N, C-alpha and C positions, 0 to 999 in steps of 0.2 A: 802241229804238222797237219797238213791237209790229208785227209783219208780218201783214197781213190776208190771208187766203187766200180766193180765188174760184175759180170752176170752170175759168178759162182757164189757158193755159200761163204759167209763171213764168220769167222771164229774169233773170239776174243778171250784172253786169259786175264783175269784180275789178279794183281800180285801186290804183295807188300813186302816187308823185310823179313818175314818169317820163313822158316825152313819148310813149312807146309806148302807155301806158295811156290817155292823154289822147286819142290818136289812135283808139283802140279805141272809146272813149266817143263820139267825134264821128262814127265810121263807124257805129256802132249807131244813133245819132239820125237819121242821114241815111238809112240803108237799112232799119231795122227799126221806125221810129217808129209806123207805122200798125198793125203787127202787135202790137206792145206795148200800144198804146192800145185796140185791139178785144179784147184778151185779158181785160180788166176787172181786171188785176192790175198794181200799180205795178211799175216796173223796180226791182230791188234792186240797190243799189250797195254793194259790199263792199270793205272795206280791212282788212288785217291789221295790227294795231298791232306795230310792232317789239319783238322779244323783248328781255328784259334781257340786258345783256352776260354773257358767260361767262368772259371774261378780266378779272381785278380791276384791271388796270392800263390797259385800253384800253376805251373806250365808243363805241358807234355814235352818230354824230351824228343829228339828227332827220330829215335828208334826205340821201339820196345815200349814197356810199361813203366820205365823209370820216371820219376818226377824230379824237377829242379825247383827250388824255391825262389821267390822273387827276392832280389838282393837287398832289400831295404827292410829295416826292422819296423814293427808296427808302432813303436813309440816315436820313431822319426817320422813316419807317415802322418801321424796325428798333428805334428808340429808344422807340417807343410800346408800350403794353401790347397784346396780341393782341386783347382784347375791345374796346378802344377803336378799333383799326384796322378790326375787323369792323363795328363800329357806324358809323364814318365811311364805310366803302364802302357799306353798306346804305342809308345816308341819301342818298348820292350816287346810287346806282342808282335809288332812289325818285324823286329830282328829275328824273333823266333820263327814267324812265317817264312822270312827269306831263307833261313837256315834249313827249314823243313823242305822248301822247294828245291834248294841245292841237293839234299840228300834224296829226295824223291827222284828227280832227274837223273841223279847218278845210279839209283837202283834200276830205273827203267833202261838206261843206256847199257848197263851190264847185261839185263835180260836180252836186249836186242842183239847184243854181241854173242851171247850164248846161242841165240836162234840162228844168227849168220853163220856160226861156226858149225851148226847141224844142218846148214843148207836150206834154211827157212828164212824167207823175206818176211820182215817184221816191220810194223810202224808202232810208235809209242803214243799214248794218250795220257796226259797228266790232267786229272780232274781236280779243279781247284774250287769246287762247289762247297759252299759252307753247309754243314749239316752232316747227317749220318751217312758214313761210307756205304752202307748196303742199299740205300735209297739212291745214292749217286751212281752206283754200278748199275742199278735197274734203269735209271734214267739214261745212262750211256748205251745200254742195250737197244733202247728205243731210238735214241738219236742216230746211231750208227747202223741201225737195221741188222743186228747181229743175228745170226741163225744158231749159234751154239756158244754158250758162256761156260768157261772152265774155271774152277775155283779149287784151292786147296782147302782141306778140312783141318781146322785149328785144334780139333778134339778138346773143346772146352768141357769142364765139368759141368754137372747138372746145375749148380747154383750159379755159375757164370752164365750159362745159357739162359737161366730164368731172369736174372738181373740185367744183363747186358743184351742178351739175344745174339745169336748166331748169324754171321753175314751169310753163310751158305745156306742155312735154313730159310732165311728171309728171301734170298735170291731164287731158291727153288720154288717158293710159293708165289713171288711176285714178278719175276723177270718175264718178259714177253717172248721168250725163246726157251728151248730145252737148256737145262743146266746140268753139267757134269761135275760132281764133286769127287776129287781125287783124295783118296786117304793114303796115308803113309803106311807102308807095310809094317806089320807088328814084328818086333825083334824078339826072337824066342831065346 
């Protein structure tokens, strides 16, 4: 979708399938609705399409951290020609990517509908860049001249933050605009 630029500030919220990104979107609609509406620009809702798998035997599921195994046993793979194996893997990767795109577009459209129901005009951006989502989000900030990026806090544990890295921490350090990280309220 073409993004129309106007003179006011541009706000982008990056979402995924998590509850923390849904909470960030709802917080934004509750607290910044008037600011966004008065800017003359639509809210940009951004989602990074999951990258193709890097391990040929394990593929990311369309949602969450679940994994699905490649449906061919390793003994069968060894008996096939290498070119046939590569062709089968590439076909499977392509089908996973197409499914990921369908799911991602569905999530974006649902978020856009939520914005509309709250009186906020929104446009969606599906980033199909191969690579790390946190880098793709920062690249989108520059590409669309964003003035404020809003993210949900996934509340990763210390080990996960060290091994995987936090998207919100990376964006706070590297995005070319202010970043607002919305934490979920603590349930007592």
